[in-house]
C-alpha atoms as an extended CHARMM CRD file, in Angstrom:
* protein
*
       150  EXT
         1         1  MET       CA              0.0000000000        0.0000000000        0.0000000000  PROA      1               0.0000000000
         2         2  ASP       CA              1.2860000000        3.4490000000       -0.9680000000  PROA      2               0.0000000000
         3         3  TRP       CA              0.7520000000        5.5310000000        2.1710000000  PROA      3               0.0000000000
         4         4  HSD       CA              1.8710000000        8.7170000000        0.4620000000  PROA      4               0.0000000000
         5         5  ALA       CA             -0.8560000000        8.3560000000       -2.1870000000  PROA      5               0.0000000000
         6         6  GLN       CA             -3.3960000000        7.5060000000        0.5150000000  PROA      6               0.0000000000
         7         7  LEU       CA             -2.5170000000       10.6690000000        2.4590000000  PROA      7               0.0000000000
         8         8  ILE       CA             -2.8390000000       12.7600000000       -0.6910000000  PROA      8               0.0000000000
         9         9  ASP       CA             -6.3370000000       11.3020000000       -1.2040000000  PROA      9               0.0000000000
        10        10  VAL       CA             -7.2910000000       12.1910000000        2.3740000000  PROA      10              0.0000000000
        11        11  ALA       CA             -5.9560000000       15.7250000000        1.8430000000  PROA      11              0.0000000000
        12        12  LYS       CA             -8.0960000000       16.0190000000       -1.3000000000  PROA      12              0.0000000000
        13        13  LEU       CA            -11.1750000000       14.8780000000        0.6170000000  PROA      13              0.0000000000
        14        14  ALA       CA            -10.4420000000       17.5090000000        3.2680000000  PROA      14              0.0000000000
        15        15  LEU       CA             -9.9790000000       20.2090000000        0.6250000000  PROA      15              0.0000000000
        16        16  ALA       CA            -13.2700000000       19.3060000000       -1.0820000000  PROA      16              0.0000000000
        17        17  TYR       CA            -14.9690000000       19.4680000000        2.3130000000  PROA      17              0.0000000000
        18        18  ALA       CA            -13.3590000000       22.8370000000        3.1150000000  PROA      18              0.0000000000
        19        19  LEU       CA            -14.2940000000       24.3990000000       -0.2250000000  PROA      19              0.0000000000
        20        20  ALA       CA            -17.9620000000       23.4740000000        0.2140000000  PROA      20              0.0000000000
        21        21  LEU       CA            -18.1850000000       24.4850000000        3.8680000000  PROA      21              0.0000000000
        22        22  PRO       CA            -18.6220000000       28.2630000000        3.2720000000  PROA      22              0.0000000000
        23        23  VAL       CA            -21.5760000000       27.6440000000        0.9520000000  PROA      23              0.0000000000
        24        24  GLY       CA            -23.1480000000       25.2560000000        3.4490000000  PROA      24              0.0000000000
        25        25  TRP       CA            -22.5100000000       27.6670000000        6.2960000000  PROA      25              0.0000000000
        26        26  TYR       CA            -24.1530000000       30.5090000000        4.3760000000  PROA      26              0.0000000000
        27        27  ARG       CA            -27.2030000000       28.4040000000        3.5240000000  PROA      27              0.0000000000
        28        28  GLU       CA            -27.5120000000       27.2690000000        7.1330000000  PROA      28              0.0000000000
        29        29  ARG       CA            -27.1880000000       30.8300000000        8.4000000000  PROA      29              0.0000000000
        30        30  GLU       CA            -30.0020000000       31.8740000000        6.0860000000  PROA      30              0.0000000000
        31        31  ALA       CA            -32.2050000000       29.1730000000        7.7000000000  PROA      31              0.0000000000
        32        32  HSD       CA            -32.3250000000       26.8200000000        4.7330000000  PROA      32              0.0000000000
        33        33  SER       CA            -32.9520000000       23.1690000000        5.4770000000  PROA      33              0.0000000000
        34        34  ILE       CA            -29.9150000000       22.0530000000        3.4650000000  PROA      34              0.0000000000
        35        35  GLY       CA            -26.7070000000       23.5710000000        4.7210000000  PROA      35              0.0000000000
        36        36  VAL       CA            -23.5980000000       23.1280000000        6.7800000000  PROA      36              0.0000000000
        37        37  ARG       CA            -23.6740000000       19.3270000000        6.8310000000  PROA      37              0.0000000000
        38        38  THR       CA            -25.0160000000       18.5260000000        3.3760000000  PROA      38              0.0000000000
        39        39  PHE       CA            -22.8590000000       20.6820000000        1.1190000000  PROA      39              0.0000000000
        40        40  PRO       CA            -19.4750000000       19.5640000000        2.4940000000  PROA      40              0.0000000000
        41        41  LEU       CA            -20.6120000000       15.9340000000        2.5080000000  PROA      41              0.0000000000
        42        42  VAL       CA            -21.6910000000       16.1660000000       -1.1430000000  PROA      42              0.0000000000
        43        43  ALA       CA            -18.3230000000       17.6340000000       -2.1670000000  PROA      43              0.0000000000
        44        44  MET       CA            -16.3640000000       15.1060000000       -0.1470000000  PROA      44              0.0000000000
        45        45  ALA       CA            -18.3710000000       12.1500000000       -1.4550000000  PROA      45              0.0000000000
        46        46  SER       CA            -18.0510000000       13.3510000000       -5.0460000000  PROA      46              0.0000000000
        47        47  CYS       CA            -14.3100000000       13.6750000000       -4.5690000000  PROA      47              0.0000000000
        48        48  GLY       CA            -14.1730000000       10.1750000000       -3.1040000000  PROA      48              0.0000000000
        49        49  TYR       CA            -16.0900000000        8.6030000000       -5.9760000000  PROA      49              0.0000000000
        50        50  VAL       CA            -13.8910000000       10.2510000000       -8.5710000000  PROA      50              0.0000000000
        51        51  LEU       CA            -10.7610000000        9.2230000000       -6.6630000000  PROA      51              0.0000000000
        52        52  LEU       CA            -11.9680000000        5.6210000000       -6.7110000000  PROA      52              0.0000000000
        53        53  GLY       CA            -12.2430000000        5.7600000000      -10.4810000000  PROA      53              0.0000000000
        54        54  MET       CA             -8.8520000000        7.3400000000      -11.0860000000  PROA      54              0.0000000000
        55        55  PRO       CA             -6.4820000000        5.5320000000      -13.4410000000  PROA      55              0.0000000000
        56        56  ALA       CA             -3.9210000000        5.3940000000      -10.5990000000  PROA      56              0.0000000000
        57        57  TYR       CA             -6.1280000000        2.6910000000       -9.0840000000  PROA      57              0.0000000000
        58        58  GLN       CA             -6.0250000000        0.5960000000      -12.2540000000  PROA      58              0.0000000000
        59        59  HSD       CA             -9.2840000000        1.9970000000      -13.6270000000  PROA      59              0.0000000000
        60        60  THR       CA             -9.7450000000        3.1280000000      -17.2010000000  PROA      60              0.0000000000
        61        61  VAL       CA            -10.8020000000        6.5270000000      -18.4780000000  PROA      61              0.0000000000
        62        62  GLU       CA            -14.1230000000        4.9100000000      -19.4050000000  PROA      62              0.0000000000
        63        63  ALA       CA            -14.6430000000        3.7880000000      -15.8050000000  PROA      63              0.0000000000
        64        64  GLN       CA            -13.9410000000        7.2890000000      -14.5670000000  PROA      64              0.0000000000
        65        65  SER       CA            -16.3480000000        8.6920000000      -17.1540000000  PROA      65              0.0000000000
        66        66  ARG       CA            -19.1150000000        6.3840000000      -15.9030000000  PROA      66              0.0000000000
        67        67  ILE       CA            -18.4670000000        7.4820000000      -12.3240000000  PROA      67              0.0000000000
        68        68  ILE       CA            -18.7330000000       11.1550000000      -13.2860000000  PROA      68              0.0000000000
        69        69  GLN       CA            -21.9160000000       10.4400000000      -15.2760000000  PROA      69              0.0000000000
        70        70  GLY       CA            -23.3600000000        8.7750000000      -12.1930000000  PROA      70              0.0000000000
        71        71  LEU       CA            -22.3930000000       11.7740000000      -10.0640000000  PROA      71              0.0000000000
        72        72  VAL       CA            -24.1280000000       14.1600000000      -12.4470000000  PROA      72              0.0000000000
        73        73  ALA       CA            -27.3130000000       12.0900000000      -12.2430000000  PROA      73              0.0000000000
        74        74  GLY       CA            -27.0200000000       11.7100000000       -8.4650000000  PROA      74              0.0000000000
        75        75  MET       CA            -26.5190000000       15.4280000000       -7.9120000000  PROA      75              0.0000000000
        76        76  GLY       CA            -29.5790000000       16.0790000000      -10.0740000000  PROA      76              0.0000000000
        77        77  PHE       CA            -31.5960000000       13.6410000000       -7.9730000000  PROA      77              0.0000000000
        78        78  ILE       CA            -30.5130000000       15.2140000000       -4.6800000000  PROA      78              0.0000000000
        79        79  GLY       CA            -31.0270000000       18.7130000000       -6.0580000000  PROA      79              0.0000000000
        80        80  GLY       CA            -34.4580000000       17.7840000000       -7.3840000000  PROA      80              0.0000000000
        81        81  ALA       CA            -35.4970000000       16.8660000000       -3.8650000000  PROA      81              0.0000000000
        82        82  ALA       CA            -34.6750000000       20.4250000000       -2.7570000000  PROA      82              0.0000000000
        83        83  ILE       CA            -37.1020000000       21.9920000000       -5.2450000000  PROA      83              0.0000000000
        84        84  PHE       CA            -40.7250000000       22.4600000000       -4.2750000000  PROA      84              0.0000000000
        85        85  ARG       CA            -43.7260000000       24.4580000000       -5.3860000000  PROA      85              0.0000000000
        86        86  ALA       CA            -45.8770000000       26.4360000000       -2.9760000000  PROA      86              0.0000000000
        87        87  LYS       CA            -48.6390000000       28.9330000000       -3.7350000000  PROA      87              0.0000000000
        88        88  GLY       CA            -47.7120000000       29.1430000000       -7.3990000000  PROA      88              0.0000000000
        89        89  ASN       CA            -44.0170000000       29.7970000000       -6.7060000000  PROA      89              0.0000000000
        90        90  VAL       CA            -41.0730000000       27.4830000000       -7.1490000000  PROA      90              0.0000000000
        91        91  HSD       CA            -38.5570000000       27.3780000000       -4.2980000000  PROA      91              0.0000000000
        92        92  GLY       CA            -35.2240000000       25.6460000000       -3.8390000000  PROA      92              0.0000000000
        93        93  THR       CA            -33.7600000000       26.0610000000       -7.3040000000  PROA      93              0.0000000000
        94        94  ALA       CA            -30.6950000000       27.9150000000       -5.9970000000  PROA      94              0.0000000000
        95        95  THR       CA            -30.1850000000       25.1820000000       -3.4170000000  PROA      95              0.0000000000
        96        96  ALA       CA            -30.5050000000       22.5090000000       -6.1010000000  PROA      96              0.0000000000
        97        97  ALA       CA            -28.0310000000       24.2830000000       -8.3700000000  PROA      97              0.0000000000
        98        98  SER       CA            -25.6490000000       24.7570000000       -5.4620000000  PROA      98              0.0000000000
        99        99  ILE       CA            -25.7730000000       21.0550000000       -4.6290000000  PROA      99              0.0000000000
       100       100  TRP       CA            -25.0050000000       20.2060000000       -8.2440000000  PROA      100             0.0000000000
       101       101  ASN       CA            -22.1460000000       22.7050000000       -8.2520000000  PROA      101             0.0000000000
       102       102  THR       CA            -20.7780000000       21.3120000000       -4.9910000000  PROA      102             0.0000000000
       103       103  GLY       CA            -20.5490000000       17.8810000000       -6.5840000000  PROA      103             0.0000000000
       104       104  VAL       CA            -18.4140000000       19.3630000000       -9.3370000000  PROA      104             0.0000000000
       105       105  VAL       CA            -16.1890000000       21.0520000000       -6.7400000000  PROA      105             0.0000000000
       106       106  GLY       CA            -15.4470000000       17.6510000000       -5.2090000000  PROA      106             0.0000000000
       107       107  ALA       CA            -14.8180000000       16.0460000000       -8.5980000000  PROA      107             0.0000000000
       108       108  ALA       CA            -12.4850000000       18.8970000000       -9.5990000000  PROA      108             0.0000000000
       109       109  VAL       CA            -10.4460000000       18.5000000000       -6.4140000000  PROA      109             0.0000000000
       110       110  ALA       CA            -10.1050000000       14.7660000000       -7.0820000000  PROA      110             0.0000000000
       111       111  GLN       CA             -8.7110000000       15.5160000000      -10.5340000000  PROA      111             0.0000000000
       112       112  ASP       CA             -6.2400000000       18.1480000000       -9.2500000000  PROA      112             0.0000000000
       113       113  ARG       CA             -8.2010000000       20.9550000000      -10.8900000000  PROA      113             0.0000000000
       114       114  TRP       CA             -7.6300000000       23.3070000000       -7.9410000000  PROA      114             0.0000000000
       115       115  LEU       CA             -8.3870000000       26.5990000000       -9.6840000000  PROA      115             0.0000000000
       116       116  LEU       CA            -11.5980000000       25.1710000000      -11.1200000000  PROA      116             0.0000000000
       117       117  ALA       CA            -12.6950000000       23.9120000000       -7.6940000000  PROA      117             0.0000000000
       118       118  ILE       CA            -11.8840000000       27.1830000000       -5.9400000000  PROA      118             0.0000000000
       119       119  SER       CA            -13.5520000000       29.2320000000       -8.6850000000  PROA      119             0.0000000000
       120       120  LEU       CA            -16.7140000000       27.1340000000       -8.5790000000  PROA      120             0.0000000000
       121       121  SER       CA            -16.9100000000       27.4360000000       -4.8140000000  PROA      121             0.0000000000
       122       122  LEU       CA            -16.3720000000       31.2090000000       -4.8150000000  PROA      122             0.0000000000
       123       123  LEU       CA            -18.8040000000       31.8030000000       -7.6710000000  PROA      123             0.0000000000
       124       124  ASN       CA            -21.4230000000       29.6830000000       -5.9130000000  PROA      124             0.0000000000
       125       125  LEU       CA            -21.0610000000       31.7590000000       -2.7580000000  PROA      125             0.0000000000
       126       126  PHE       CA            -21.1530000000       34.9610000000       -4.8390000000  PROA      126             0.0000000000
       127       127  ALA       CA            -24.3720000000       33.9030000000       -6.5610000000  PROA      127             0.0000000000
       128       128  LEU       CA            -26.0520000000       33.0340000000       -3.2760000000  PROA      128             0.0000000000
       129       129  ARG       CA            -24.8660000000       35.9440000000       -1.1680000000  PROA      129             0.0000000000
       130       130  VAL       CA            -24.1250000000       38.9020000000       -3.4250000000  PROA      130             0.0000000000
       131       131  LEU       CA            -26.8780000000       38.3920000000       -5.9860000000  PROA      131             0.0000000000
       132       132  LEU       CA            -29.6300000000       37.8180000000       -3.3930000000  PROA      132             0.0000000000
       133       133  PRO       CA            -30.5090000000       41.5390000000       -3.0440000000  PROA      133             0.0000000000
       134       134  LEU       CA            -30.8340000000       41.8010000000       -6.8420000000  PROA      134             0.0000000000
       135       135  LYS       CA            -33.1080000000       38.7430000000       -6.9290000000  PROA      135             0.0000000000
       136       136  THR       CA            -35.2120000000       40.1410000000       -4.0890000000  PROA      136             0.0000000000
       137       137  LYS       CA            -35.6050000000       43.4620000000       -5.9200000000  PROA      137             0.0000000000
       138       138  LEU       CA            -36.5900000000       41.7270000000       -9.1680000000  PROA      138             0.0000000000
       139       139  ASP       CA            -39.1000000000       39.5240000000       -7.3140000000  PROA      139             0.0000000000
       140       140  GLU       CA            -40.6750000000       42.5690000000       -5.6570000000  PROA      140             0.0000000000
       141       141  ARG       CA            -40.9880000000       44.3090000000       -9.0360000000  PROA      141             0.0000000000
       142       142  GLU       CA            -42.6870000000       41.2450000000      -10.5060000000  PROA      142             0.0000000000
       143       143  ASP       CA            -45.0870000000       41.0010000000       -7.5470000000  PROA      143             0.0000000000
       144       144  ARG       CA            -46.2150000000       44.6070000000       -8.1510000000  PROA      144             0.0000000000
       145       145  GLN       CA            -47.1590000000       43.8710000000      -11.7740000000  PROA      145             0.0000000000
       146       146  PRO       CA            -50.7570000000       42.9770000000      -12.5720000000  PROA      146             0.0000000000
       147       147  PRO       CA            -51.2190000000       39.2320000000      -13.2570000000  PROA      147             0.0000000000
       148       148  GLU       CA            -51.9640000000       39.8230000000      -16.9650000000  PROA      148             0.0000000000
       149       149  GLN       CA            -48.5040000000       41.4030000000      -17.4450000000  PROA      149             0.0000000000
       150       150  ARG       CA            -46.5610000000       38.5530000000      -15.8280000000  PROA      150             0.0000000000
């Protein structure tokens, strides 16, 4: 067993976890049901699955491709569970998209795509935190319009 490679894998899992933690923390702070536990776990698990399919472990590129395809479907399934409709409005789409993005963060870390992983994490946090006032303003404007103009 190559302990050095094993420690690198553990470090990658920790990095995936750490990159998703700010997004989860923000969602939790905003009183969303999916937050500080879910987002880091999704990133870490995605990283782990991709690591298991890496060619270094005697797997082919095709095997790794199937693992990533499964992750994309799985993230869609988990994200779909976060979306709900109430009183004619759809809620949870940002959470669903963030879960999907978090899966990619973990996969990027596993493949040593550090800048991609960091960028995805920061842009996710930007979209949730910085763009929220703009979304709120646009929603208020739409609510003031008569129903026939919507």
